[in-house]
N, CA, C and O atoms as CSV, one atom per row, in Angstrom:
chain,resi,resn,atom,element,x,y,z
A,1,UNK,N,N,13.314,-12.552,13.725
A,1,UNK,CA,C,11.931,-12.088,14.155
A,1,UNK,C,C,11.818,-12.130,15.737
A,1,UNK,O,O,12.072,-13.202,16.286
A,2,UNK,N,N,11.448,-11.017,16.517
A,2,UNK,CA,C,11.212,-11.040,17.965
A,2,UNK,C,C,9.994,-11.747,18.361
A,2,UNK,O,O,9.192,-12.123,17.507
A,3,UNK,N,N,9.816,-11.943,19.590
A,3,UNK,CA,C,8.700,-12.762,20.173
A,3,UNK,C,C,7.336,-11.645,19.918
A,3,UNK,O,O,6.239,-12.085,19.572
A,4,UNK,N,N,7.532,-10.456,20.096
A,4,UNK,CA,C,6.523,-9.818,19.979
A,4,UNK,C,C,5.832,-9.625,18.515
A,4,UNK,O,O,4.638,-9.811,18.279
A,5,UNK,N,N,6.710,-9.261,17.691
A,5,UNK,CA,C,6.414,-9.262,16.216
A,5,UNK,C,C,5.339,-10.783,15.896
A,5,UNK,O,O,4.157,-10.796,15.553
A,6,UNK,N,N,6.276,-11.964,16.163
A,6,UNK,CA,C,5.659,-13.360,15.802
A,6,UNK,C,C,4.327,-13.142,16.435
A,6,UNK,O,O,3.364,-12.989,15.684
A,7,UNK,N,N,4.141,-13.107,17.830
A,7,UNK,CA,C,2.974,-13.154,18.424
A,7,UNK,C,C,1.718,-12.304,17.752
A,7,UNK,O,O,0.592,-12.736,17.507
A,8,UNK,N,N,2.243,-10.952,17.523
A,8,UNK,CA,C,1.414,-10.303,16.769
A,8,UNK,C,C,0.842,-10.715,15.326
A,8,UNK,O,O,-0.282,-10.491,14.877
A,9,UNK,N,N,1.827,-11.319,14.774
A,9,UNK,CA,C,1.390,-11.983,13.393
A,9,UNK,C,C,0.474,-13.276,13.535
A,9,UNK,O,O,-0.423,-13.544,12.736
A,10,UNK,N,N,0.798,-14.031,14.623
A,10,UNK,CA,C,-0.025,-15.324,14.950
A,10,UNK,C,C,-1.463,-14.900,15.017
A,10,UNK,O,O,-2.382,-15.495,14.453
A,11,UNK,N,N,-1.605,-13.577,15.922
A,11,UNK,CA,C,-2.870,-12.968,16.398
A,11,UNK,C,C,-3.715,-12.746,14.977
A,11,UNK,O,O,-4.817,-13.253,14.769
A,12,UNK,N,N,-3.028,-11.935,14.081
A,12,UNK,CA,C,-3.578,-11.437,12.856
A,12,UNK,C,C,-3.814,-12.500,12.050
A,12,UNK,O,O,-4.918,-12.523,11.505
A,13,UNK,N,N,-2.945,-13.519,11.804
A,13,UNK,CA,C,-3.273,-14.536,11.005
A,13,UNK,C,C,-4.558,-15.310,11.425
A,13,UNK,O,O,-5.245,-15.691,10.477
A,14,UNK,N,N,-5.065,-15.650,12.837
A,14,UNK,CA,C,-6.116,-16.221,13.448
A,14,UNK,C,C,-7.283,-15.438,13.097
A,14,UNK,O,O,-8.242,-16.084,12.674
A,15,UNK,N,N,-7.408,-14.121,13.189
A,15,UNK,CA,C,-8.531,-13.453,13.025
A,15,UNK,C,C,-8.800,-13.381,11.578
A,15,UNK,O,O,-9.969,-13.586,11.251
A,16,UNK,N,N,-7.816,-13.092,10.508
A,16,UNK,CA,C,-7.974,-12.998,9.058
A,16,UNK,C,C,-8.614,-14.538,8.833
A,16,UNK,O,O,-9.784,-14.530,8.449
A,17,UNK,N,N,-8.116,-15.599,8.986
A,17,UNK,CA,C,-8.582,-16.903,8.871
A,17,UNK,C,C,-10.070,-17.077,9.286
A,17,UNK,O,O,-10.904,-17.614,8.557
A,18,UNK,N,N,-10.300,-16.630,10.390
A,18,UNK,CA,C,-11.616,-16.625,11.217
A,18,UNK,C,C,-12.849,-15.865,10.493
A,18,UNK,O,O,-14.051,-16.123,10.552
A,19,UNK,N,N,-12.105,-14.758,9.730
A,19,UNK,CA,C,-13.302,-13.858,9.156
A,19,UNK,C,C,-13.509,-14.575,7.777
A,19,UNK,O,O,-14.632,-14.768,7.311
A,20,UNK,N,N,-12.537,-14.895,7.257
A,20,UNK,CA,C,-12.680,-15.604,5.919
A,20,UNK,C,C,-13.494,-16.946,6.119
A,20,UNK,O,O,-14.274,-17.230,5.210
A,21,UNK,N,N,-13.432,-17.551,6.882
A,21,UNK,CA,C,-14.045,-18.782,7.410
A,21,UNK,C,C,-15.778,-18.240,7.808
A,21,UNK,O,O,-16.786,-18.780,7.353
A,22,UNK,N,N,-15.758,-17.224,8.622
A,22,UNK,CA,C,-17.102,-16.797,8.813
A,22,UNK,C,C,-17.908,-16.477,7.432
A,22,UNK,O,O,-19.049,-16.893,7.231
A,23,UNK,N,N,-17.367,-15.897,6.756
A,23,UNK,CA,C,-17.942,-15.421,5.622
A,23,UNK,C,C,-18.266,-16.617,4.673
A,23,UNK,O,O,-19.301,-16.642,4.006
A,24,UNK,N,N,-17.352,-17.584,4.647
A,24,UNK,CA,C,-17.849,-18.561,3.826
A,24,UNK,C,C,-19.091,-19.401,4.415
A,24,UNK,O,O,-20.040,-19.834,3.761
A,25,UNK,N,N,-18.898,-19.517,5.622
A,25,UNK,CA,C,-19.865,-20.192,6.353
A,25,UNK,C,C,-21.352,-19.638,6.414
A,25,UNK,O,O,-22.387,-20.299,6.512
A,26,UNK,N,N,-21.189,-18.129,6.325
A,26,UNK,CA,C,-22.262,-17.247,6.491
A,26,UNK,C,C,-22.936,-17.128,5.193
A,26,UNK,O,O,-24.166,-17.138,5.140
A,27,UNK,N,N,-22.205,-17.015,4.138
A,27,UNK,CA,C,-22.676,-16.754,2.722
A,27,UNK,C,C,-22.886,-18.014,1.757
A,27,UNK,O,O,-23.284,-17.956,0.594
A,28,UNK,N,N,-22.553,-19.119,2.444
A,28,UNK,CA,C,-22.490,-20.356,1.777
A,28,UNK,C,C,-23.495,-21.103,2.466
A,28,UNK,O,O,-24.286,-20.674,3.306
A,29,UNK,N,N,-23.361,-22.468,1.948
A,29,UNK,CA,C,-24.549,-23.698,2.699
A,29,UNK,C,C,-23.831,-23.852,4.125
A,29,UNK,O,O,-22.616,-23.981,4.276
A,30,UNK,N,N,-24.773,-23.817,5.125
A,30,UNK,CA,C,-24.352,-24.150,6.292
A,30,UNK,C,C,-23.729,-25.493,6.543
A,30,UNK,O,O,-24.139,-26.487,5.944
A,31,UNK,N,N,-22.876,-25.540,7.302
A,31,UNK,CA,C,-21.856,-26.809,7.382
A,31,UNK,C,C,-21.165,-26.881,9.117
A,31,UNK,O,O,-20.250,-26.229,9.619
A,32,UNK,N,N,-21.935,-27.818,9.625
A,32,UNK,CA,C,-21.601,-28.199,10.968
A,32,UNK,C,C,-20.059,-28.124,11.122
A,32,UNK,O,O,-19.616,-27.465,12.063
A,33,UNK,N,N,-19.169,-28.775,10.232
A,33,UNK,CA,C,-17.782,-29.001,10.567
A,33,UNK,C,C,-17.398,-27.620,10.398
A,33,UNK,O,O,-16.833,-27.197,11.407
A,34,UNK,N,N,-17.511,-26.756,9.457
A,34,UNK,CA,C,-17.122,-25.442,9.300
A,34,UNK,C,C,-17.464,-24.318,10.357
A,34,UNK,O,O,-16.808,-23.290,10.524
A,35,UNK,N,N,-18.397,-24.623,10.917
A,35,UNK,CA,C,-18.781,-23.987,12.339
A,35,UNK,C,C,-18.045,-24.287,13.272
A,35,UNK,O,O,-17.571,-23.349,13.913
A,36,UNK,N,N,-17.698,-25.679,13.668
A,36,UNK,CA,C,-16.977,-26.075,14.559
A,36,UNK,C,C,-15.476,-25.515,14.334
A,36,UNK,O,O,-14.762,-25.284,15.310
A,37,UNK,N,N,-15.079,-25.331,13.170
A,37,UNK,CA,C,-13.521,-24.943,12.856
A,37,UNK,C,C,-13.786,-23.636,13.160
A,37,UNK,O,O,-12.923,-23.189,13.915
A,38,UNK,N,N,-14.489,-22.982,12.922
A,38,UNK,CA,C,-14.650,-21.396,13.344
A,38,UNK,C,C,-14.637,-21.269,14.660
A,38,UNK,O,O,-13.970,-20.366,15.165
A,39,UNK,N,N,-15.390,-22.177,15.464
A,39,UNK,CA,C,-15.116,-21.977,16.787
A,39,UNK,C,C,-13.890,-22.378,17.474
A,39,UNK,O,O,-13.639,-21.953,18.602
A,40,UNK,N,N,-13.132,-23.158,16.862
A,40,UNK,CA,C,-11.876,-23.383,17.336
A,40,UNK,C,C,-10.880,-22.071,17.181
A,40,UNK,O,O,-10.137,-21.689,18.085
A,41,UNK,N,N,-10.987,-21.464,15.920
A,41,UNK,CA,C,-10.580,-20.171,15.675
A,41,UNK,C,C,-10.995,-18.945,16.679
A,41,UNK,O,O,-10.215,-18.021,16.911
A,42,UNK,N,N,-12.112,-19.019,17.166
A,42,UNK,CA,C,-12.668,-18.098,18.021
A,42,UNK,C,C,-11.574,-18.356,19.423
A,42,UNK,O,O,-11.059,-17.426,20.043
A,43,UNK,N,N,-11.397,-19.631,19.696
A,43,UNK,CA,C,-10.545,-19.732,20.928
A,43,UNK,C,C,-9.151,-19.451,20.690
A,43,UNK,O,O,-8.521,-18.998,21.645
A,44,UNK,N,N,-8.459,-19.660,19.435
A,44,UNK,CA,C,-7.159,-19.317,19.221
A,44,UNK,C,C,-7.025,-17.755,19.170
A,44,UNK,O,O,-6.014,-17.219,19.625
A,45,UNK,N,N,-7.982,-17.068,18.650
A,45,UNK,CA,C,-7.955,-15.583,18.744
A,45,UNK,C,C,-8.000,-15.049,20.043
A,45,UNK,O,O,-7.341,-14.048,20.324
A,46,UNK,N,N,-8.864,-15.739,21.032
A,46,UNK,CA,C,-8.950,-15.194,22.529
A,46,UNK,C,C,-7.826,-15.743,22.972
A,46,UNK,O,O,-7.595,-14.917,23.855
A,47,UNK,N,N,-6.882,-16.557,23.048
A,47,UNK,CA,C,-5.635,-16.918,23.458
A,47,UNK,C,C,-4.687,-16.022,23.000
A,47,UNK,O,O,-4.166,-15.327,23.872
A,48,UNK,N,N,-4.273,-15.832,21.684
A,48,UNK,CA,C,-3.422,-14.894,21.327
A,48,UNK,C,C,-3.619,-13.650,21.891
A,48,UNK,O,O,-2.754,-13.112,22.582
A,49,UNK,N,N,-4.874,-13.066,21.610
A,49,UNK,CA,C,-5.224,-11.634,22.009
A,49,UNK,C,C,-4.935,-11.436,23.384
A,49,UNK,O,O,-4.360,-10.414,23.760
A,50,UNK,N,N,-5.272,-12.291,24.127
A,50,UNK,CA,C,-5.451,-12.298,25.374
A,50,UNK,C,C,-3.881,-12.447,25.949
A,50,UNK,O,O,-3.685,-11.887,27.027
A,51,UNK,N,N,-2.909,-13.042,25.429
A,51,UNK,CA,C,-1.327,-13.186,25.669
A,51,UNK,C,C,-0.992,-11.761,25.288
A,51,UNK,O,O,-0.363,-11.148,26.150
A,52,UNK,N,N,-1.277,-11.114,24.187
A,52,UNK,CA,C,-0.906,-9.578,23.781
A,52,UNK,C,C,-1.399,-8.801,25.006
A,52,UNK,O,O,-0.601,-8.186,25.714
A,53,UNK,N,N,-2.721,-8.828,25.257
A,53,UNK,CA,C,-3.355,-7.954,26.201
A,53,UNK,C,C,-2.681,-8.012,27.455
A,53,UNK,O,O,-2.457,-6.933,28.005
A,54,UNK,N,N,-2.278,-9.173,28.070
A,54,UNK,CA,C,-1.631,-9.202,29.558
A,54,UNK,C,C,-0.396,-8.721,29.461
A,54,UNK,O,O,0.028,-8.100,30.435
A,55,UNK,N,N,0.360,-8.864,28.431
A,55,UNK,CA,C,1.787,-8.586,28.134
A,55,UNK,C,C,2.109,-7.075,28.052
A,55,UNK,O,O,3.030,-6.480,28.613
A,56,UNK,N,N,1.128,-6.569,27.213
A,56,UNK,CA,C,1.565,-5.293,26.852
A,56,UNK,C,C,0.515,-4.387,27.059
A,56,UNK,O,O,0.384,-3.480,26.238
A,57,UNK,N,N,-0.429,-4.485,28.220
A,57,UNK,CA,C,-1.431,-3.596,28.406
A,57,UNK,C,C,-1.028,-2.414,29.327
A,57,UNK,O,O,-1.908,-1.682,29.780
A,58,UNK,N,N,0.231,-2.216,29.604
A,58,UNK,CA,C,0.638,-1.085,30.472
A,58,UNK,C,C,0.845,0.106,29.718
A,58,UNK,O,O,0.789,1.177,30.323
A,59,UNK,N,N,1.096,0.089,28.377
A,59,UNK,CA,C,1.118,1.238,27.694
A,59,UNK,C,C,-0.017,2.183,27.632
A,59,UNK,O,O,0.148,3.378,27.875
A,60,UNK,N,N,-1.287,1.628,27.278
A,60,UNK,CA,C,-2.362,2.276,27.532
A,60,UNK,C,C,-3.412,1.343,27.904
A,60,UNK,O,O,-4.017,0.795,26.982
A,61,UNK,N,N,-3.725,1.075,29.091
A,61,UNK,CA,C,-4.643,-0.023,29.633
A,61,UNK,C,C,-6.234,0.100,28.921
A,61,UNK,O,O,-6.906,-0.888,28.626
A,62,UNK,N,N,-6.655,1.476,28.724
A,62,UNK,CA,C,-7.773,1.485,28.755
A,62,UNK,C,C,-8.204,1.218,27.281
A,62,UNK,O,O,-9.297,0.768,26.936
A,63,UNK,N,N,-7.122,1.585,26.430
A,63,UNK,CA,C,-7.450,1.031,24.893
A,63,UNK,C,C,-7.238,-0.330,24.537
A,63,UNK,O,O,-7.754,-0.824,23.535
A,64,UNK,N,N,-6.512,-0.944,25.304
A,64,UNK,CA,C,-6.272,-2.401,25.165
A,64,UNK,C,C,-7.456,-3.052,25.822
A,64,UNK,O,O,-7.876,-4.073,25.278
A,65,UNK,N,N,-8.011,-2.656,26.821
A,65,UNK,CA,C,-9.083,-3.206,27.361
A,65,UNK,C,C,-10.011,-2.844,26.318
A,65,UNK,O,O,-10.573,-3.840,25.864
A,66,UNK,N,N,-10.393,-1.664,25.736
A,66,UNK,CA,C,-11.584,-1.436,24.900
A,66,UNK,C,C,-11.387,-2.436,23.530
A,66,UNK,O,O,-12.355,-2.943,22.963
A,67,UNK,N,N,-10.095,-2.620,23.131
A,67,UNK,CA,C,-10.055,-3.532,21.978
A,67,UNK,C,C,-10.365,-4.952,22.261
A,67,UNK,O,O,-10.932,-5.655,21.425
A,68,UNK,N,N,-9.961,-5.438,23.559
A,68,UNK,CA,C,-10.402,-6.901,23.956
A,68,UNK,C,C,-11.637,-7.174,23.863
A,68,UNK,O,O,-12.085,-8.150,23.262
A,69,UNK,N,N,-12.518,-6.032,24.658
A,69,UNK,CA,C,-13.867,-6.280,24.660
A,69,UNK,C,C,-14.483,-5.910,22.911
A,69,UNK,O,O,-15.292,-6.699,22.424
A,70,UNK,N,N,-14.169,-5.086,22.361
A,70,UNK,CA,C,-14.463,-5.410,20.920
A,70,UNK,C,C,-14.166,-6.451,20.323
A,70,UNK,O,O,-15.105,-6.858,19.638
A,71,UNK,N,N,-13.136,-7.157,20.273
A,71,UNK,CA,C,-12.886,-8.594,19.852
A,71,UNK,C,C,-13.622,-9.545,20.194
A,71,UNK,O,O,-13.929,-10.386,19.349
A,72,UNK,N,N,-14.086,-9.643,21.522
A,72,UNK,CA,C,-15.111,-10.384,22.186
A,72,UNK,C,C,-16.357,-10.100,21.569
A,72,UNK,O,O,-17.027,-11.062,21.196
A,73,UNK,N,N,-16.858,-8.756,21.367
A,73,UNK,CA,C,-18.243,-8.702,20.825
A,73,UNK,C,C,-18.182,-9.104,19.219
A,73,UNK,O,O,-19.182,-9.456,18.594
A,74,UNK,N,N,-16.978,-9.008,18.701
A,74,UNK,CA,C,-17.015,-9.285,17.147
A,74,UNK,C,C,-17.442,-10.804,16.977
A,74,UNK,O,O,-18.249,-11.247,16.160
A,75,UNK,N,N,-16.626,-11.592,18.056
A,75,UNK,CA,C,-16.748,-12.888,17.907
A,75,UNK,C,C,-18.264,-13.223,18.266
A,75,UNK,O,O,-18.826,-14.228,17.830
A,76,UNK,N,N,-18.761,-12.464,18.947
A,76,UNK,CA,C,-20.055,-12.795,19.481
A,76,UNK,C,C,-21.162,-12.563,18.293
A,76,UNK,O,O,-22.050,-13.364,17.999
A,77,UNK,N,N,-20.945,-11.444,17.748
A,77,UNK,CA,C,-21.809,-11.165,16.708
A,77,UNK,C,C,-21.715,-12.063,15.525
A,77,UNK,O,O,-22.672,-12.225,14.768
A,78,UNK,N,N,-20.457,-12.704,15.351
A,78,UNK,CA,C,-20.054,-13.918,14.238
A,78,UNK,C,C,-20.778,-15.064,14.535
A,78,UNK,O,O,-21.265,-15.759,13.644
A,79,UNK,N,N,-20.916,-15.383,16.035
A,79,UNK,CA,C,-21.667,-16.307,16.400
A,79,UNK,C,C,-23.217,-16.441,16.364
A,79,UNK,O,O,-23.895,-17.425,16.070
A,80,UNK,N,N,-23.578,-15.254,16.722
A,80,UNK,CA,C,-24.968,-14.632,16.506
A,80,UNK,C,C,-25.384,-15.065,15.070
A,80,UNK,O,O,-26.111,-16.039,14.875
A,81,UNK,N,N,-24.840,-14.224,14.000
A,81,UNK,CA,C,-25.291,-14.467,12.728
A,81,UNK,C,C,-25.430,-15.806,12.205
A,81,UNK,O,O,-26.300,-16.086,11.380
A,82,UNK,N,N,-24.505,-16.737,12.712
A,82,UNK,CA,C,-24.468,-18.128,12.130
A,82,UNK,C,C,-25.567,-18.761,12.758
A,82,UNK,O,O,-26.382,-19.303,12.011
A,83,UNK,N,N,-25.782,-18.809,14.172
A,83,UNK,CA,C,-26.883,-19.462,14.755
A,83,UNK,C,C,-28.276,-19.057,14.415
A,83,UNK,O,O,-29.114,-19.894,14.080
A,84,UNK,N,N,-28.565,-17.628,14.508
A,84,UNK,CA,C,-29.476,-17.184,13.908
A,84,UNK,C,C,-30.126,-17.583,12.489
A,84,UNK,O,O,-31.318,-17.760,12.236
A,85,UNK,N,N,-28.944,-17.681,11.581
A,85,UNK,CA,C,-29.203,-18.213,10.189
A,85,UNK,C,C,-29.727,-19.471,10.095
A,85,UNK,O,O,-30.720,-19.828,9.463
A,86,UNK,N,N,-28.856,-20.223,10.887
A,86,UNK,CA,C,-29.545,-21.977,11.168
A,86,UNK,C,C,-30.731,-21.976,11.571
A,86,UNK,O,O,-31.468,-22.725,10.929
A,87,UNK,N,N,-31.348,-21.231,12.666
A,87,UNK,CA,C,-32.823,-21.050,12.812
A,87,UNK,C,C,-33.715,-20.394,11.895
A,87,UNK,O,O,-34.935,-20.305,12.032
A,88,UNK,N,N,-33.048,-19.959,10.987
A,88,UNK,CA,C,-33.887,-19.097,9.955
A,88,UNK,C,C,-34.653,-17.817,10.684
A,88,UNK,O,O,-35.836,-17.516,10.530
A,89,UNK,N,N,-33.732,-17.180,11.472
A,89,UNK,CA,C,-34.427,-15.700,12.081
A,89,UNK,C,C,-33.601,-14.748,11.526
A,89,UNK,O,O,-32.490,-15.060,11.097
A,90,UNK,N,N,-34.037,-13.586,11.487
A,90,UNK,CA,C,-33.428,-12.217,11.020
A,90,UNK,C,C,-31.994,-11.991,11.233
A,90,UNK,O,O,-31.762,-12.047,12.440
A,91,UNK,N,N,-31.062,-11.784,10.621
A,91,UNK,CA,C,-29.805,-11.445,11.033
A,91,UNK,C,C,-29.026,-9.989,10.582
A,91,UNK,O,O,-27.845,-9.662,10.704
A,92,UNK,N,N,-30.124,-9.304,10.043
A,92,UNK,CA,C,-29.512,-8.117,9.696
A,92,UNK,C,C,-29.067,-6.908,10.737
A,92,UNK,O,O,-28.310,-5.992,10.415
A,93,UNK,N,N,-29.626,-7.054,11.942
A,93,UNK,CA,C,-28.995,-6.286,13.069
A,93,UNK,C,C,-27.691,-6.698,13.376
A,93,UNK,O,O,-26.820,-5.836,13.495
A,94,UNK,N,N,-27.376,-8.094,13.548
A,94,UNK,CA,C,-26.466,-8.674,13.869
A,94,UNK,C,C,-25.171,-8.364,12.837
A,94,UNK,O,O,-24.020,-8.202,13.242
A,95,UNK,N,N,-25.510,-8.322,11.671
A,95,UNK,CA,C,-24.494,-8.019,10.376
A,95,UNK,C,C,-24.190,-6.598,10.793
A,95,UNK,O,O,-23.012,-6.345,11.044
A,96,UNK,N,N,-24.953,-5.782,10.885
A,96,UNK,CA,C,-24.620,-4.242,11.187
A,96,UNK,C,C,-23.652,-4.079,12.513
A,96,UNK,O,O,-22.712,-3.290,12.608
A,97,UNK,N,N,-24.015,-4.827,13.314
A,97,UNK,CA,C,-23.057,-4.933,14.650
A,97,UNK,C,C,-22.264,-5.635,14.609
A,97,UNK,O,O,-21.642,-5.614,15.670
A,98,UNK,N,N,-21.751,-6.558,13.685
A,98,UNK,CA,C,-20.476,-7.175,13.362
A,98,UNK,C,C,-19.769,-6.183,12.736
A,98,UNK,O,O,-18.647,-5.913,13.165
A,99,UNK,N,N,-20.230,-5.580,11.782
A,99,UNK,CA,C,-19.357,-4.569,10.987
A,99,UNK,C,C,-18.960,-3.408,11.846
A,99,UNK,O,O,-17.765,-3.126,11.755
A,100,UNK,N,N,-19.657,-2.679,12.643
A,100,UNK,CA,C,-19.523,-1.910,13.516
A,100,UNK,C,C,-18.260,-2.072,14.528
A,100,UNK,O,O,-17.336,-1.275,14.691
A,101,UNK,N,N,-18.512,-3.529,15.265
A,101,UNK,CA,C,-17.492,-3.678,16.241
A,101,UNK,C,C,-16.156,-4.181,15.570
A,101,UNK,O,O,-15.095,-4.207,16.193
A,102,UNK,N,N,-16.284,-4.589,14.222
A,102,UNK,CA,C,-15.156,-5.157,13.574
A,102,UNK,C,C,-14.218,-3.693,13.243
A,102,UNK,O,O,-13.010,-3.616,13.468
A,103,UNK,N,N,-14.883,-2.808,12.786
A,103,UNK,CA,C,-14.321,-1.638,12.442
A,103,UNK,C,C,-13.485,-0.866,13.759
A,103,UNK,O,O,-12.339,-0.417,13.739
A,104,UNK,N,N,-14.342,-0.875,14.753
A,104,UNK,CA,C,-13.863,-0.326,15.953
A,104,UNK,C,C,-12.600,-1.001,16.455
A,104,UNK,O,O,-11.556,-0.401,16.712
A,105,UNK,N,N,-12.787,-2.245,16.563
A,105,UNK,CA,C,-11.639,-3.225,16.857
A,105,UNK,C,C,-10.478,-3.141,16.121
A,105,UNK,O,O,-9.379,-3.045,16.668
A,106,UNK,N,N,-10.652,-3.173,14.738
A,106,UNK,CA,C,-9.504,-2.851,13.812
A,106,UNK,C,C,-8.957,-1.476,14.046
A,106,UNK,O,O,-7.756,-1.470,14.318
A,107,UNK,N,N,-9.531,-0.350,14.006
A,107,UNK,CA,C,-9.082,0.905,14.502
A,107,UNK,C,C,-8.147,0.936,15.738
A,107,UNK,O,O,-6.984,1.338,15.729
A,108,UNK,N,N,-8.764,0.497,16.701
A,108,UNK,CA,C,-8.193,0.582,17.851
A,108,UNK,C,C,-6.986,-0.444,18.011
A,108,UNK,O,O,-6.188,-0.237,18.925
A,109,UNK,N,N,-6.807,-1.551,17.161
A,109,UNK,CA,C,-5.645,-2.493,16.968
A,109,UNK,C,C,-4.547,-1.997,16.156
A,109,UNK,O,O,-3.360,-2.203,16.412
A,110,UNK,N,N,-4.920,-1.437,15.321
A,110,UNK,CA,C,-3.713,-0.492,14.661
A,110,UNK,C,C,-3.326,0.856,14.947
A,110,UNK,O,O,-2.365,1.438,14.445
A,111,UNK,N,N,-4.304,1.413,15.963
A,111,UNK,CA,C,-4.044,2.668,16.659
A,111,UNK,C,C,-2.817,2.391,17.676
A,111,UNK,O,O,-1.944,3.240,17.857
A,112,UNK,N,N,-2.817,1.066,18.363
A,112,UNK,CA,C,-2.128,1.054,19.491
A,112,UNK,C,C,-0.650,0.831,19.053
A,112,UNK,O,O,-0.291,0.587,17.901
A,113,UNK,N,N,0.104,0.944,20.081
A,113,UNK,CA,C,1.665,1.020,19.688
A,113,UNK,C,C,2.279,-0.297,19.556
A,113,UNK,O,O,3.457,-0.332,19.199
A,114,UNK,N,N,1.767,-1.195,19.750
A,114,UNK,CA,C,2.428,-2.567,19.477
A,114,UNK,C,C,2.004,-3.101,18.118
A,114,UNK,O,O,1.029,-2.574,17.583
A,115,UNK,N,N,2.669,-4.141,17.479
A,115,UNK,CA,C,2.207,-4.650,16.346
A,115,UNK,C,C,2.603,-3.868,14.964
A,115,UNK,O,O,3.703,-3.330,14.839
A,116,UNK,N,N,1.741,-3.854,14.076
A,116,UNK,CA,C,1.766,-3.348,12.765
A,116,UNK,C,C,1.410,-1.669,12.719
A,116,UNK,O,O,0.462,-1.342,13.433
A,117,UNK,N,N,1.889,-0.889,12.166
A,117,UNK,CA,C,1.505,0.611,12.104
A,117,UNK,C,C,1.179,0.869,10.711
A,117,UNK,O,O,2.014,1.244,9.888
A,118,UNK,N,N,-0.274,0.625,10.414
A,118,UNK,CA,C,-0.563,1.189,9.069
A,118,UNK,C,C,-1.176,2.571,9.239
A,118,UNK,O,O,-1.301,3.232,8.208
A,119,UNK,N,N,-1.544,3.058,10.295
A,119,UNK,CA,C,-2.354,4.433,10.333
A,119,UNK,C,C,-1.261,5.361,10.680
A,119,UNK,O,O,-1.674,6.446,11.089
A,120,UNK,N,N,0.001,5.233,10.631
A,120,UNK,CA,C,0.980,6.435,11.145
A,120,UNK,C,C,1.249,7.125,9.790
A,120,UNK,O,O,1.973,8.118,9.735
């Protein structure tokens, strides 16, 4: 397995685990430890995604930049949902934005030339 494939798999693994932890934290009982673990995965997602971004953005810089921005927005919406739930404030808008940004980011990620090619 070459470096690109293993780095892409590491990035995918981190965001899949983060989404699972997010759903457990958001739909279950609020736990400070679970929220802190999710924040650790935010950092891992940004590090692995940033490494992919800076290494392979020469193919199509605009799409890679938009995917990077979309990923940051997904992380932001995840955090907003959890924090607003903890404060007993409405989260409907942030759930919708989370779903929209996640769809856009996944679409761009699978459309770009590196990594797995599910949409070909």
